[in-house]
C-alpha angles and dihedrals in degrees: 000000000000122000118270093251090054093053092051093045091054093047093048087055094052095043093047090050093052095047092047093052104037138062117238088262133205128303094254123125098268097055093035090058088055091054092053086062096041090049094051092046090052090053089054100044103026089221103166095209090066094053089046091053091050094050092046087052091052093048092047088055093042087237090282124144119265121289093254096089140268098283097036113106092217088066092058100059091085087062093073092063093038091055092046091051093046090055088056093048114010102216103154094217090068092069106021095098096039090052092048091055096043090049087055090054094047092048095048114093090220118105098170103082099103097079094154127050096236087071090072095064091044102051107011098074089041090059092044094050093045090047092052092045097046092035087229118142093196091082094050091043089054090047091055093046093052094042091051092047088052097050107034112018091044090036095226093142112077106210095195094055098033089229140102135248113228091233137322092286089075104052118137138270092019087060124031137155126261090271091049095257130139111267114237114166115225099218093042089057088043088059090054101047094039087048091052092055092049091050093048089051089063104029116104115256090239094048107138091230101040091103090053093057089047091053091049088052090052094044095050094044091053090050093050100050098076091044094060114112121232089251088060097253130118110222119235092253101052100199096036109043093169091061091073104009100181122105115261122205107191100059091039089052094051093045091050092051095048097045090043090054092047090055094048090051095047098244093113127048110256096210091053101040108032092076088053096056091040091055092046094049094048091049092050091054098039095045112021105032116082120216092257093048101265107147111220138183093056112150111233119240110299143133100234140032115298140153129290132202133217091233095047123092138168137193096246089051092058089047092055090049092051094049088052093049092049094051096043091047088063095054098037122096120253114250114256111266103270132176139159113259108194129307107356093338128129133182124206132189094210100170096044091233093132095252127094131198108228145174120227113209124198092210093142090075117084114239094243089055093059095072110110089353119137112212125197132176120221139184105194106308093339118105105220099181148307138247136055087286118038124185116204144138123253130187112246108262137065123329136181103210122188123204110201118199114192127181112176106308094343117099129182126184127206118191121213123192113205114190144153092269088083104251141099103223122196113219 
């Protein structure tokens, strides 16, 4: 598992590349899925440019639901970010339209509008967030009714495999892969397990179906583990990796996010699942991320397993990657405190005790000036050590170190500033 700082650095590169090379976009499902990741990454990092981008996107779309239609789940995905942004700055116009369309959904007697599993990620968390914010159980009751209809009345959840068919067009044995296996689409299942995590993040602790969603998270995670490739990726056709053998970023990103969240919340065993997400994250960064931050191997919009290319990206793939980065940064260890300390020197707080063994180097003094010169190192009135090279321990933090060079009656002082920015600076 990489250090927290390495995870965040990689994700900053990817998000900044996306922002620099793309317009804000519309409020449809694909771009809205990106903003779910961007918003969560902002919450983790506090980077103002990510928040500014999200607000600009909302303004550009006049804070309206997606273009797919009032009752179409894809039009509801933007509501997740609208609600988050409203809670940060409660301007009523930010949620007026999404409240309107979700109220239409709640008031309708129909519960069968989620005919494909992607719909759960798009609309489920929006209902959960709105229910929590409004303290109105009608939203979460409707969420459960539509989820249950999708999985059990329609039969999209396969109990034997612990995975979901994308829709009724893919039921086995009428439809099977080239090698005769059931067809479970990676990103489709990614939409479900990531949606469950986002629902659980908003759902009240005492909700009567909270345990059902937790159980589904655990079931799907257990089913996914043996299907992961050695390179960390899940293939587009989960049970038949040879059918579409290339790596695929979006499904892998969503699985990494959801399993990482389950570890952090204690719903998934850390010793069993941490190697899974570490392998996935390392695979994503070694194989999908270009040196400049372009995120490749994202399967284009589809309803079934298909190929992906190193040079093809999509907004929802970046969103999945940012969600994974955000979650893993919360369970990864922080890097040991490490700074430069003079020419070629580094100090590291390996044990995290707040102290670091270091070497102070008098490299500012020309070699010919060292003859018959007494060197001493001071912090305030405290003598730290003597000699051109001084080994000592310093508490992690900021220090003003003075090197005193004295030859006979002549005395010269050099002041070093040691701080968390990672440099010794001579003042």
